[in-house]
LOKOL-151617 format. One record per atom (N, C-alpha, C): atom name; z negated, x negated, y negated; residue number from 1; chain; residue in one letter. Coordinates in nm, 2 decimals, m for minus. Layout:
<sites>
<site a="CA" c3="Z" c1="X" c2="Y" k="NUM" c="A" r="a"/>
...
</sites>
This chain:
<sites>
<site a="N" c3="6.95" c1="m2.82" c2="3.12" k="1" c="A" r="p"/>
<site a="CA" c3="6.83" c1="m2.78" c2="3.11" k="1" c="A" r="p"/>
<site a="C" c3="6.82" c1="m2.61" c2="3.13" k="1" c="A" r="p"/>
<site a="N" c3="6.92" c1="m2.54" c2="3.09" k="2" c="A" r="a"/>
<site a="CA" c3="6.91" c1="m2.41" c2="3.12" k="2" c="A" r="a"/>
<site a="C" c3="6.93" c1="m2.37" c2="3.28" k="2" c="A" r="a"/>
<site a="N" c3="6.99" c1="m2.44" c2="3.33" k="3" c="A" r="m"/>
<site a="CA" c3="7.04" c1="m2.42" c2="3.49" k="3" c="A" r="m"/>
<site a="C" c3="6.89" c1="m2.49" c2="3.57" k="3" c="A" r="m"/>
<site a="N" c3="6.84" c1="m2.57" c2="3.51" k="4" c="A" r="e"/>
<site a="CA" c3="6.69" c1="m2.61" c2="3.57" k="4" c="A" r="e"/>
<site a="C" c3="6.60" c1="m2.50" c2="3.53" k="4" c="A" r="e"/>
<site a="N" c3="6.60" c1="m2.46" c2="3.44" k="5" c="A" r="r"/>
<site a="CA" c3="6.50" c1="m2.34" c2="3.42" k="5" c="A" r="r"/>
<site a="C" c3="6.52" c1="m2.23" c2="3.51" k="5" c="A" r="r"/>
<site a="N" c3="6.66" c1="m2.19" c2="3.52" k="6" c="A" r="i"/>
<site a="CA" c3="6.71" c1="m2.08" c2="3.60" k="6" c="A" r="i"/>
<site a="C" c3="6.65" c1="m2.12" c2="3.76" k="6" c="A" r="i"/>
<site a="N" c3="6.69" c1="m2.24" c2="3.80" k="7" c="A" r="l"/>
<site a="CA" c3="6.63" c1="m2.26" c2="3.91" k="7" c="A" r="l"/>
<site a="C" c3="6.49" c1="m2.29" c2="3.95" k="7" c="A" r="l"/>
<site a="N" c3="6.43" c1="m2.32" c2="3.86" k="8" c="A" r="q"/>
<site a="CA" c3="6.27" c1="m2.30" c2="3.85" k="8" c="A" r="q"/>
<site a="C" c3="6.21" c1="m2.17" c2="3.87" k="8" c="A" r="q"/>
<site a="N" c3="6.26" c1="m2.07" c2="3.79" k="9" c="A" r="e"/>
<site a="CA" c3="6.24" c1="m1.92" c2="3.78" k="9" c="A" r="e"/>
<site a="C" c3="6.28" c1="m1.86" c2="3.94" k="9" c="A" r="e"/>
<site a="N" c3="6.40" c1="m1.91" c2="3.99" k="10" c="A" r="v"/>
<site a="CA" c3="6.43" c1="m1.86" c2="4.12" k="10" c="A" r="v"/>
<site a="C" c3="6.34" c1="m1.92" c2="4.21" k="10" c="A" r="v"/>
<site a="N" c3="6.28" c1="m2.03" c2="4.21" k="11" c="A" r="t"/>
<site a="CA" c3="6.19" c1="m2.09" c2="4.30" k="11" c="A" r="t"/>
<site a="C" c3="6.04" c1="m2.02" c2="4.29" k="11" c="A" r="t"/>
<site a="N" c3="6.02" c1="m1.99" c2="4.15" k="12" c="A" r="i"/>
<site a="CA" c3="5.88" c1="m1.90" c2="4.15" k="12" c="A" r="i"/>
<site a="C" c3="5.90" c1="m1.79" c2="4.20" k="12" c="A" r="i"/>
<site a="N" c3="6.01" c1="m1.72" c2="4.18" k="13" c="A" r="v"/>
<site a="CA" c3="6.01" c1="m1.56" c2="4.23" k="13" c="A" r="v"/>
<site a="C" c3="6.02" c1="m1.59" c2="4.40" k="13" c="A" r="v"/>
<site a="N" c3="6.09" c1="m1.69" c2="4.44" k="14" c="A" r="g"/>
<site a="CA" c3="6.10" c1="m1.69" c2="4.59" k="14" c="A" r="g"/>
<site a="C" c3="5.96" c1="m1.70" c2="4.65" k="14" c="A" r="g"/>
<site a="N" c3="5.87" c1="m1.80" c2="4.58" k="15" c="A" r="r"/>
<site a="CA" c3="5.74" c1="m1.81" c2="4.62" k="15" c="A" r="r"/>
<site a="C" c3="5.67" c1="m1.70" c2="4.63" k="15" c="A" r="r"/>
<site a="N" c3="5.67" c1="m1.59" c2="4.51" k="16" c="A" r="r"/>
<site a="CA" c3="5.62" c1="m1.47" c2="4.50" k="16" c="A" r="r"/>
<site a="C" c3="5.64" c1="m1.37" c2="4.60" k="16" c="A" r="r"/>
<site a="N" c3="5.78" c1="m1.38" c2="4.63" k="17" c="A" r="m"/>
<site a="CA" c3="5.81" c1="m1.31" c2="4.74" k="17" c="A" r="m"/>
<site a="C" c3="5.78" c1="m1.34" c2="4.87" k="17" c="A" r="m"/>
<site a="N" c3="5.76" c1="m1.46" c2="4.92" k="18" c="A" r="e"/>
<site a="CA" c3="5.69" c1="m1.50" c2="5.02" k="18" c="A" r="e"/>
<site a="C" c3="5.54" c1="m1.46" c2="5.04" k="18" c="A" r="e"/>
<site a="N" c3="5.49" c1="m1.48" c2="4.92" k="19" c="A" r="a"/>
<site a="CA" c3="5.34" c1="m1.42" c2="4.92" k="19" c="A" r="a"/>
<site a="C" c3="5.33" c1="m1.29" c2="4.94" k="19" c="A" r="a"/>
<site a="N" c3="5.41" c1="m1.20" c2="4.88" k="20" c="A" r="m"/>
<site a="CA" c3="5.40" c1="m1.07" c2="4.91" k="20" c="A" r="m"/>
<site a="C" c3="5.43" c1="m1.03" c2="5.05" k="20" c="A" r="m"/>
<site a="N" c3="5.53" c1="m1.10" c2="5.11" k="21" c="A" r="d"/>
<site a="CA" c3="5.58" c1="m1.08" c2="5.25" k="21" c="A" r="d"/>
<site a="C" c3="5.46" c1="m1.11" c2="5.35" k="21" c="A" r="d"/>
<site a="N" c3="5.38" c1="m1.21" c2="5.31" k="22" c="A" r="s"/>
<site a="CA" c3="5.26" c1="m1.25" c2="5.39" k="22" c="A" r="s"/>
<site a="C" c3="5.15" c1="m1.13" c2="5.38" k="22" c="A" r="s"/>
<site a="N" c3="5.14" c1="m1.09" c2="5.25" k="23" c="A" r="k"/>
<site a="CA" c3="5.04" c1="m0.98" c2="5.22" k="23" c="A" r="k"/>
<site a="C" c3="5.08" c1="m0.86" c2="5.30" k="23" c="A" r="k"/>
<site a="N" c3="5.21" c1="m0.81" c2="5.31" k="24" c="A" r="i"/>
<site a="CA" c3="5.25" c1="m0.70" c2="5.38" k="24" c="A" r="i"/>
<site a="C" c3="5.22" c1="m0.73" c2="5.51" k="24" c="A" r="i"/>
<site a="N" c3="5.24" c1="m0.84" c2="5.57" k="25" c="A" r="t"/>
<site a="CA" c3="5.20" c1="m0.86" c2="5.71" k="25" c="A" r="t"/>
<site a="C" c3="5.07" c1="m0.84" c2="5.73" k="25" c="A" r="t"/>
<site a="N" c3="5.01" c1="m0.89" c2="5.65" k="26" c="A" r="d"/>
<site a="CA" c3="4.86" c1="m0.88" c2="5.68" k="26" c="A" r="d"/>
<site a="C" c3="4.81" c1="m0.73" c2="5.67" k="26" c="A" r="d"/>
<site a="N" c3="4.87" c1="m0.64" c2="5.55" k="27" c="A" r="l"/>
<site a="CA" c3="4.83" c1="m0.52" c2="5.57" k="27" c="A" r="l"/>
<site a="C" c3="4.89" c1="m0.43" c2="5.68" k="27" c="A" r="l"/>
<site a="N" c3="5.01" c1="m0.48" c2="5.75" k="28" c="A" r="s"/>
<site a="CA" c3="5.05" c1="m0.43" c2="5.86" k="28" c="A" r="s"/>
<site a="C" c3="4.96" c1="m0.45" c2="5.99" k="28" c="A" r="s"/>
<site a="N" c3="4.90" c1="m0.56" c2="5.98" k="29" c="A" r="t"/>
<site a="CA" c3="4.81" c1="m0.59" c2="6.08" k="29" c="A" r="t"/>
<site a="C" c3="4.67" c1="m0.51" c2="6.09" k="29" c="A" r="t"/>
<site a="N" c3="4.62" c1="m0.49" c2="5.93" k="30" c="A" r="d"/>
<site a="CA" c3="4.51" c1="m0.42" c2="5.92" k="30" c="A" r="d"/>
<site a="C" c3="4.52" c1="m0.26" c2="5.96" k="30" c="A" r="d"/>
<site a="N" c3="4.66" c1="m0.21" c2="5.95" k="31" c="A" r="f"/>
<site a="CA" c3="4.66" c1="m0.07" c2="5.96" k="31" c="A" r="f"/>
<site a="C" c3="4.68" c1="m0.05" c2="6.10" k="31" c="A" r="f"/>
<site a="N" c3="4.72" c1="m0.15" c2="6.17" k="32" c="A" r="k"/>
<site a="CA" c3="4.70" c1="m0.16" c2="6.35" k="32" c="A" r="k"/>
<site a="C" c3="4.58" c1="m0.15" c2="6.39" k="32" c="A" r="k"/>
<site a="N" c3="4.52" c1="m0.23" c2="6.32" k="33" c="A" r="l"/>
<site a="CA" c3="4.36" c1="m0.21" c2="6.40" k="33" c="A" r="l"/>
<site a="C" c3="4.28" c1="m0.11" c2="6.33" k="33" c="A" r="l"/>
<site a="N" c3="4.31" c1="m0.05" c2="6.20" k="34" c="A" r="i"/>
<site a="CA" c3="4.26" c1="0.08" c2="6.16" k="34" c="A" r="i"/>
<site a="C" c3="4.31" c1="0.20" c2="6.27" k="34" c="A" r="i"/>
<site a="N" c3="4.44" c1="0.19" c2="6.30" k="35" c="A" r="r"/>
<site a="CA" c3="4.47" c1="0.29" c2="6.40" k="35" c="A" r="r"/>
<site a="C" c3="4.41" c1="0.27" c2="6.54" k="35" c="A" r="r"/>
<site a="N" c3="4.40" c1="0.16" c2="6.59" k="36" c="A" r="a"/>
<site a="CA" c3="4.33" c1="0.13" c2="6.70" k="36" c="A" r="a"/>
<site a="C" c3="4.18" c1="0.18" c2="6.69" k="36" c="A" r="a"/>
<site a="N" c3="4.10" c1="0.17" c2="6.58" k="37" c="A" r="d"/>
<site a="CA" c3="3.98" c1="0.19" c2="6.57" k="37" c="A" r="d"/>
<site a="C" c3="3.97" c1="0.34" c2="6.58" k="37" c="A" r="d"/>
<site a="N" c3="4.06" c1="0.44" c2="6.51" k="38" c="A" r="i"/>
<site a="CA" c3="4.09" c1="0.57" c2="6.48" k="38" c="A" r="i"/>
<site a="C" c3="4.08" c1="0.63" c2="6.64" k="38" c="A" r="i"/>
<site a="N" c3="4.18" c1="0.57" c2="6.72" k="39" c="A" r="a"/>
<site a="CA" c3="4.21" c1="0.61" c2="6.85" k="39" c="A" r="a"/>
<site a="C" c3="4.07" c1="0.61" c2="6.93" k="39" c="A" r="a"/>
<site a="N" c3="4.02" c1="0.50" c2="6.93" k="40" c="A" r="s"/>
<site a="CA" c3="3.87" c1="0.47" c2="7.01" k="40" c="A" r="s"/>
<site a="C" c3="3.79" c1="0.55" c2="6.98" k="40" c="A" r="s"/>
<site a="N" c3="3.78" c1="0.60" c2="6.81" k="41" c="A" r="f"/>
<site a="CA" c3="3.70" c1="0.68" c2="6.76" k="41" c="A" r="f"/>
<site a="C" c3="3.72" c1="0.85" c2="6.82" k="41" c="A" r="f"/>
<site a="N" c3="3.85" c1="0.87" c2="6.82" k="42" c="A" r="q"/>
<site a="CA" c3="3.89" c1="0.99" c2="6.88" k="42" c="A" r="q"/>
<site a="C" c3="3.86" c1="1.02" c2="7.02" k="42" c="A" r="q"/>
<site a="N" c3="3.86" c1="0.90" c2="7.10" k="43" c="A" r="d"/>
<site a="CA" c3="3.81" c1="0.89" c2="7.26" k="43" c="A" r="d"/>
<site a="C" c3="3.68" c1="0.93" c2="7.26" k="43" c="A" r="d"/>
<site a="N" c3="3.59" c1="0.85" c2="7.18" k="44" c="A" r="k"/>
<site a="CA" c3="3.47" c1="0.87" c2="7.17" k="44" c="A" r="k"/>
<site a="C" c3="3.42" c1="1.03" c2="7.16" k="44" c="A" r="k"/>
<site a="N" c3="3.50" c1="1.08" c2="7.06" k="45" c="A" r="v"/>
<site a="CA" c3="3.46" c1="1.23" c2="7.01" k="45" c="A" r="v"/>
<site a="C" c3="3.50" c1="1.30" c2="7.13" k="45" c="A" r="v"/>
<site a="N" c3="3.61" c1="1.28" c2="7.19" k="46" c="A" r="t"/>
<site a="CA" c3="3.63" c1="1.38" c2="7.32" k="46" c="A" r="t"/>
<site a="C" c3="3.56" c1="1.35" c2="7.42" k="46" c="A" r="t"/>
<site a="N" c3="3.47" c1="1.22" c2="7.46" k="47" c="A" r="d"/>
<site a="CA" c3="3.37" c1="1.22" c2="7.54" k="47" c="A" r="d"/>
<site a="C" c3="3.26" c1="1.28" c2="7.50" k="47" c="A" r="d"/>
<site a="N" c3="3.20" c1="1.29" c2="7.38" k="48" c="A" r="l"/>
<site a="CA" c3="3.11" c1="1.35" c2="7.33" k="48" c="A" r="l"/>
<site a="C" c3="3.13" c1="1.51" c2="7.35" k="48" c="A" r="l"/>
<site a="N" c3="3.24" c1="1.56" c2="7.33" k="49" c="A" r="d"/>
<site a="CA" c3="3.28" c1="1.70" c2="7.33" k="49" c="A" r="d"/>
<site a="C" c3="3.25" c1="1.75" c2="7.47" k="49" c="A" r="d"/>
<site a="N" c3="3.29" c1="1.65" c2="7.56" k="50" c="A" r="h"/>
<site a="CA" c3="3.29" c1="1.70" c2="7.73" k="50" c="A" r="h"/>
<site a="C" c3="3.14" c1="1.70" c2="7.76" k="50" c="A" r="h"/>
<site a="N" c3="3.05" c1="1.60" c2="7.71" k="51" c="A" r="c"/>
<site a="CA" c3="2.91" c1="1.59" c2="7.73" k="51" c="A" r="c"/>
<site a="C" c3="2.84" c1="1.72" c2="7.69" k="51" c="A" r="c"/>
<site a="N" c3="2.88" c1="1.75" c2="7.56" k="52" c="A" r="l"/>
<site a="CA" c3="2.84" c1="1.86" c2="7.50" k="52" c="A" r="l"/>
<site a="C" c3="2.84" c1="2.00" c2="7.58" k="52" c="A" r="l"/>
<site a="N" c3="2.98" c1="2.01" c2="7.63" k="53" c="A" r="n"/>
<site a="CA" c3="3.03" c1="2.12" c2="7.71" k="53" c="A" r="n"/>
<site a="C" c3="2.93" c1="2.14" c2="7.84" k="53" c="A" r="n"/>
<site a="N" c3="2.90" c1="2.00" c2="7.91" k="54" c="A" r="a"/>
<site a="CA" c3="2.84" c1="1.98" c2="8.02" k="54" c="A" r="a"/>
<site a="C" c3="2.70" c1="2.04" c2="7.99" k="54" c="A" r="a"/>
<site a="N" c3="2.66" c1="1.99" c2="7.92" k="55" c="A" r="v"/>
<site a="CA" c3="2.50" c1="2.04" c2="7.86" k="55" c="A" r="v"/>
<site a="C" c3="2.49" c1="2.18" c2="7.84" k="55" c="A" r="v"/>
<site a="N" c3="2.59" c1="2.25" c2="7.77" k="56" c="A" r="e"/>
<site a="CA" c3="2.58" c1="2.38" c2="7.74" k="56" c="A" r="e"/>
<site a="C" c3="2.62" c1="2.45" c2="7.86" k="56" c="A" r="e"/>
<site a="N" c3="2.69" c1="2.42" c2="7.97" k="57" c="A" r="s"/>
<site a="CA" c3="2.68" c1="2.49" c2="8.08" k="57" c="A" r="s"/>
<site a="C" c3="2.56" c1="2.47" c2="8.16" k="57" c="A" r="s"/>
<site a="N" c3="2.50" c1="2.36" c2="8.15" k="58" c="A" r="r"/>
<site a="CA" c3="2.36" c1="2.36" c2="8.21" k="58" c="A" r="r"/>
<site a="C" c3="2.26" c1="2.45" c2="8.15" k="58" c="A" r="r"/>
<site a="N" c3="2.27" c1="2.47" c2="8.04" k="59" c="A" r="i"/>
<site a="CA" c3="2.17" c1="2.55" c2="7.96" k="59" c="A" r="i"/>
<site a="C" c3="2.20" c1="2.69" c2="7.99" k="59" c="A" r="i"/>
<site a="N" c3="2.32" c1="2.72" c2="8.01" k="60" c="A" r="a"/>
<site a="CA" c3="2.36" c1="2.88" c2="8.03" k="60" c="A" r="a"/>
<site a="C" c3="2.30" c1="2.92" c2="8.17" k="60" c="A" r="a"/>
<site a="N" c3="2.29" c1="2.83" c2="8.25" k="61" c="A" r="v"/>
<site a="CA" c3="2.24" c1="2.87" c2="8.39" k="61" c="A" r="v"/>
<site a="C" c3="2.10" c1="2.86" c2="8.41" k="61" c="A" r="v"/>
<site a="N" c3="2.00" c1="2.81" c2="8.31" k="62" c="A" r="l"/>
<site a="CA" c3="1.87" c1="2.81" c2="8.30" k="62" c="A" r="l"/>
<site a="C" c3="1.81" c1="2.96" c2="8.32" k="62" c="A" r="l"/>
<site a="N" c3="1.69" c1="2.96" c2="8.40" k="63" c="A" r="p"/>
<site a="CA" c3="1.64" c1="3.10" c2="8.41" k="63" c="A" r="p"/>
<site a="C" c3="1.61" c1="3.19" c2="8.31" k="63" c="A" r="p"/>
<site a="N" c3="1.56" c1="3.12" c2="8.20" k="64" c="A" r="y"/>
<site a="CA" c3="1.53" c1="3.18" c2="8.09" k="64" c="A" r="y"/>
<site a="C" c3="1.65" c1="3.24" c2="8.01" k="64" c="A" r="y"/>
<site a="N" c3="1.77" c1="3.20" c2="8.04" k="65" c="A" r="n"/>
<site a="CA" c3="1.89" c1="3.29" c2="7.94" k="65" c="A" r="n"/>
<site a="C" c3="1.92" c1="3.40" c2="8.01" k="65" c="A" r="n"/>
</sites>
């Protein structure tokens, strides 16, 4: 009976480890998606910065400046 109980506990621990491994994999995927979103956001900020610089340049040459 003691050996059976030990085997049951080992099986339970193994299942928990598999579940944790699956959750870690899910988190890794989530982090990759977050990194991609951040990179996309950074690209959009850069594009916006370029647009604002272009507008600023055009305003600078308007006659009333």
